[in-house]
Legacy VTK file of the C-alpha trace (Angstrom):
# vtk DataFile Version 3.0
C-alpha trace
ASCII
DATASET POLYDATA
POINTS 275 float
-100.467 -83.193 -262.453
-101.036 -80.753 -265.211
-100.394 -81.157 -269.064
-98.170 -78.668 -270.717
-96.287 -78.225 -274.114
-93.061 -76.788 -275.468
-94.029 -73.300 -276.801
-91.786 -73.975 -279.759
-94.663 -76.179 -281.083
-96.501 -72.899 -281.957
-94.126 -71.017 -284.192
-95.258 -67.543 -284.637
-93.505 -64.232 -285.607
-93.709 -63.083 -281.617
-93.613 -64.880 -278.424
-96.914 -63.109 -277.473
-98.730 -64.869 -280.660
-97.025 -68.115 -279.644
-98.542 -68.067 -276.222
-102.009 -66.988 -277.552
-101.764 -70.008 -279.902
-100.826 -72.232 -276.777
-103.645 -70.931 -274.584
-106.171 -71.354 -277.369
-105.567 -75.075 -276.994
-106.399 -74.969 -273.375
-102.684 -75.256 -272.266
-101.291 -72.971 -269.573
-98.081 -74.792 -268.681
-94.931 -74.585 -270.459
-91.354 -76.118 -270.774
-89.733 -72.900 -272.253
-87.024 -72.472 -274.750
-84.744 -69.259 -274.599
-84.820 -68.685 -278.302
-88.478 -67.793 -277.852
-87.459 -64.714 -276.059
-84.863 -63.898 -278.446
-81.850 -65.278 -276.390
-79.079 -67.074 -277.910
-78.668 -70.883 -277.191
-75.333 -69.972 -275.457
-77.184 -67.485 -273.246
-74.594 -65.072 -274.424
-77.212 -62.095 -274.683
-79.367 -63.154 -271.796
-80.710 -60.339 -269.676
-83.025 -59.403 -266.928
-85.161 -57.422 -269.195
-85.628 -60.067 -271.842
-86.571 -62.637 -269.088
-88.767 -60.394 -267.108
-90.675 -59.496 -270.520
-91.201 -63.394 -271.250
-92.345 -63.912 -267.761
-94.908 -60.837 -268.028
-96.151 -62.417 -271.308
-96.804 -65.692 -269.508
-98.373 -64.199 -266.445
-100.747 -62.081 -268.415
-102.123 -65.185 -269.776
-102.281 -67.183 -266.741
-99.384 -69.407 -267.722
-96.579 -70.972 -265.741
-93.106 -71.998 -266.915
-92.568 -75.600 -265.384
-89.008 -75.574 -266.827
-86.635 -73.799 -269.240
-84.220 -75.780 -271.358
-80.523 -75.566 -270.621
-79.334 -78.546 -272.644
-75.752 -78.932 -273.891
-73.661 -81.874 -274.596
-72.378 -82.568 -271.039
-70.139 -85.567 -272.185
-68.812 -84.026 -275.392
-65.157 -85.100 -275.677
-63.877 -81.670 -275.853
-63.450 -80.254 -272.402
-63.707 -76.673 -273.648
-67.239 -77.584 -275.056
-68.191 -78.769 -271.684
-66.642 -75.724 -269.992
-68.683 -73.401 -272.459
-71.833 -75.410 -271.799
-71.543 -74.699 -267.993
-70.912 -71.010 -268.627
-74.101 -70.738 -270.373
-75.631 -72.909 -267.833
-74.796 -70.657 -264.991
-76.007 -67.504 -266.885
-79.446 -69.195 -267.229
-79.526 -70.249 -263.522
-78.804 -66.671 -262.612
-81.756 -65.285 -264.699
-84.331 -68.191 -263.523
-85.938 -65.800 -260.898
-86.680 -63.360 -263.682
-88.270 -65.966 -265.706
-90.349 -67.253 -263.273
-88.963 -71.033 -263.104
-86.862 -72.898 -260.586
-86.197 -75.924 -263.102
-83.468 -76.185 -265.841
-83.758 -79.251 -268.249
-80.453 -80.773 -268.963
-79.240 -83.605 -271.463
-76.454 -86.050 -270.306
-75.098 -86.093 -273.669
-72.994 -88.349 -275.871
-69.779 -88.839 -277.507
-71.055 -87.987 -280.835
-70.062 -84.528 -281.738
-72.739 -83.928 -284.248
-75.759 -83.910 -282.156
-76.052 -84.542 -278.437
-79.193 -86.768 -279.119
-77.245 -89.217 -281.269
-75.626 -92.451 -280.001
-72.002 -93.461 -279.940
-70.178 -96.675 -279.387
-68.305 -95.013 -276.533
-71.077 -93.635 -274.633
-70.996 -96.758 -272.135
-67.196 -96.331 -271.650
-65.659 -95.314 -268.154
-64.148 -92.496 -270.017
-67.424 -91.006 -270.903
-68.752 -91.399 -267.580
-65.608 -89.809 -266.003
-66.286 -86.713 -268.232
-69.725 -86.665 -267.476
-69.726 -87.026 -263.641
-67.677 -83.817 -262.776
-69.877 -81.754 -265.389
-72.920 -83.030 -263.843
-71.393 -82.117 -260.274
-70.806 -78.707 -261.308
-74.189 -78.152 -262.946
-75.668 -79.382 -259.621
-73.374 -76.907 -257.633
-74.665 -74.179 -259.945
-78.106 -75.052 -259.001
-77.569 -75.290 -255.398
-76.184 -71.520 -255.463
-79.033 -70.314 -257.548
-81.870 -72.147 -255.828
-82.675 -74.048 -259.085
-83.323 -77.643 -259.839
-81.131 -79.171 -262.617
-83.091 -81.943 -264.300
-81.649 -84.476 -266.833
-83.252 -86.965 -269.035
-82.372 -90.711 -269.353
-82.172 -91.691 -273.167
-81.021 -94.524 -274.816
-78.774 -92.523 -277.150
-77.023 -90.777 -274.475
-74.635 -91.752 -271.644
-77.142 -91.923 -269.123
-79.393 -94.422 -270.913
-81.371 -96.049 -268.467
-83.136 -95.531 -265.098
-80.293 -97.503 -263.613
-77.657 -95.282 -264.760
-79.732 -92.365 -263.891
-79.969 -93.498 -260.267
-76.234 -94.247 -260.320
-75.590 -90.484 -261.367
-77.891 -89.206 -258.790
-76.341 -91.103 -256.137
-72.570 -90.306 -257.143
-73.266 -86.560 -257.324
-75.387 -86.618 -254.071
-76.985 -83.157 -254.587
-80.635 -82.123 -253.723
-80.233 -79.772 -256.750
-80.145 -82.705 -259.290
-83.291 -84.430 -260.326
-84.384 -85.991 -263.431
-86.883 -85.695 -266.502
-89.217 -88.761 -266.911
-90.009 -89.668 -270.431
-91.507 -93.123 -270.946
-90.739 -93.177 -274.530
-86.945 -92.809 -274.315
-85.797 -95.660 -271.899
-86.370 -98.899 -274.100
-83.361 -100.468 -275.611
-83.371 -102.763 -278.521
-85.582 -105.837 -277.736
-87.006 -104.556 -274.627
-90.688 -103.505 -275.662
-92.101 -106.719 -274.540
-90.903 -105.826 -271.045
-92.575 -102.490 -271.016
-94.387 -102.620 -267.848
-91.425 -104.248 -266.040
-88.940 -101.526 -267.308
-91.342 -98.718 -266.516
-91.848 -100.174 -262.996
-88.233 -100.265 -262.174
-87.573 -96.842 -263.651
-90.321 -95.440 -261.342
-89.026 -97.455 -258.381
-85.610 -96.169 -258.767
-86.263 -92.625 -259.755
-90.044 -91.841 -258.567
-88.886 -89.681 -255.726
-86.491 -87.620 -257.939
-88.781 -86.551 -260.765
-88.702 -82.795 -261.469
-90.669 -82.957 -264.958
-92.374 -85.533 -267.036
-92.605 -85.801 -270.829
-95.473 -87.052 -272.973
-94.622 -88.431 -276.303
-94.575 -92.032 -278.010
-92.567 -94.675 -279.893
-93.197 -96.893 -282.475
-90.233 -99.365 -282.049
-87.608 -99.979 -279.251
-84.027 -98.463 -279.262
-83.553 -94.766 -280.405
-87.336 -94.239 -281.262
-89.246 -91.812 -278.981
-90.144 -89.287 -281.864
-94.065 -90.002 -282.082
-96.798 -87.983 -280.724
-98.385 -89.049 -277.554
-101.159 -91.622 -278.200
-99.796 -92.494 -281.784
-97.266 -95.375 -280.680
-96.883 -98.354 -278.477
-96.325 -96.646 -275.154
-98.605 -98.014 -272.392
-99.910 -94.625 -271.322
-102.386 -95.936 -268.941
-99.511 -97.584 -267.101
-96.982 -94.633 -267.486
-99.424 -92.246 -266.025
-100.596 -94.467 -263.207
-97.039 -94.861 -262.236
-96.588 -91.133 -262.240
-99.483 -90.862 -259.987
-98.318 -93.709 -257.900
-95.294 -91.801 -257.021
-97.295 -88.691 -256.222
-95.913 -86.636 -259.175
-97.903 -83.360 -259.253
-95.617 -81.399 -261.785
-95.984 -80.831 -265.469
-96.552 -83.494 -267.936
-95.105 -81.904 -271.232
-96.237 -82.551 -274.710
-93.424 -82.614 -277.291
-92.375 -84.362 -280.430
-95.513 -83.420 -282.147
-96.722 -80.848 -284.834
-99.324 -77.925 -284.227
-101.894 -79.953 -286.033
-101.393 -82.819 -283.798
-101.907 -80.813 -280.588
-105.835 -81.008 -280.187
-105.903 -84.877 -280.377
-102.737 -85.186 -278.202
-104.364 -83.155 -275.513
-107.496 -84.904 -275.628
-105.766 -88.268 -275.490
-103.534 -87.227 -272.437
-106.480 -85.769 -270.764
-108.449 -88.931 -271.019
-105.587 -91.051 -269.748
-104.927 -88.662 -267.040
-108.645 -88.787 -265.699
LINES 1 276
275 0 1 2 3 4 5 6 7 8 9 10 11 12 13 14 15 16 17 18 19 20 21 22 23 24 25 26 27 28 29 30 31 32 33 34 35 36 37 38 39 40 41 42 43 44 45 46 47 48 49 50 51 52 53 54 55 56 57 58 59 60 61 62 63 64 65 66 67 68 69 70 71 72 73 74 75 76 77 78 79 80 81 82 83 84 85 86 87 88 89 90 91 92 93 94 95 96 97 98 99 100 101 102 103 104 105 106 107 108 109 110 111 112 113 114 115 116 117 118 119 120 121 122 123 124 125 126 127 128 129 130 131 132 133 134 135 136 137 138 139 140 141 142 143 144 145 146 147 148 149 150 151 152 153 154 155 156 157 158 159 160 161 162 163 164 165 166 167 168 169 170 171 172 173 174 175 176 177 178 179 180 181 182 183 184 185 186 187 188 189 190 191 192 193 194 195 196 197 198 199 200 201 202 203 204 205 206 207 208 209 210 211 212 213 214 215 216 217 218 219 220 221 222 223 224 225 226 227 228 229 230 231 232 233 234 235 236 237 238 239 240 241 242 243 244 245 246 247 248 249 250 251 252 253 254 255 256 257 258 259 260 261 262 263 264 265 266 267 268 269 270 271 272 273 274
């Protein structure tokens, strides 16, 4: 298991300068955002040249790209929105080999049309699930076609708001190209913090063999709450990381939800907990 970070934490005028700032913190593993390479969110201007340049900048610094973000609202009530998202996802998947990564991170989405990370009272409905399922199936098919893993993250504000619903989605899609992003700070509904170890243990029992990427941040209350920097909240990191080790996760543990000033302390904290 290696510690990594979103390179967007280090905002500089060029990607090269951002990467230099990351390396200066002793971090050599990234979850990448295409905007850092000048690529639009909808991937409308993605190209082999732009992707190869980004990969070359990472390689020159001994860095690896553990995943690239491909998030869109996979359960948006407008089918045209979902179709456009899949079109962008296909373009990203086709260029992953030039970026030097084989994992695309996804968000299962919400019925909330303002933000894909905000809750909505209809997220638990069958209508929402029935819109999400075929979208996820198509995403997995794109992954299969391009040799890329699609990894969605269970989050309490989304349609896939628990390990149980994540397991259900994995089983119903039934594709080896579909995996999950594990974030221990995002799976506690209101009133569940007293059962933290029980809930984490169940999540790893259900999803441990299907984790493509792990996130490291924190929470200071339950519900829609995982917005604190790692080590600055209530998450039982010793147990969280022990569970990652128990399921033999060897990928990247990616820091996010933090400011640049918080990076040194969070890196030290995570390293100490990783052992």
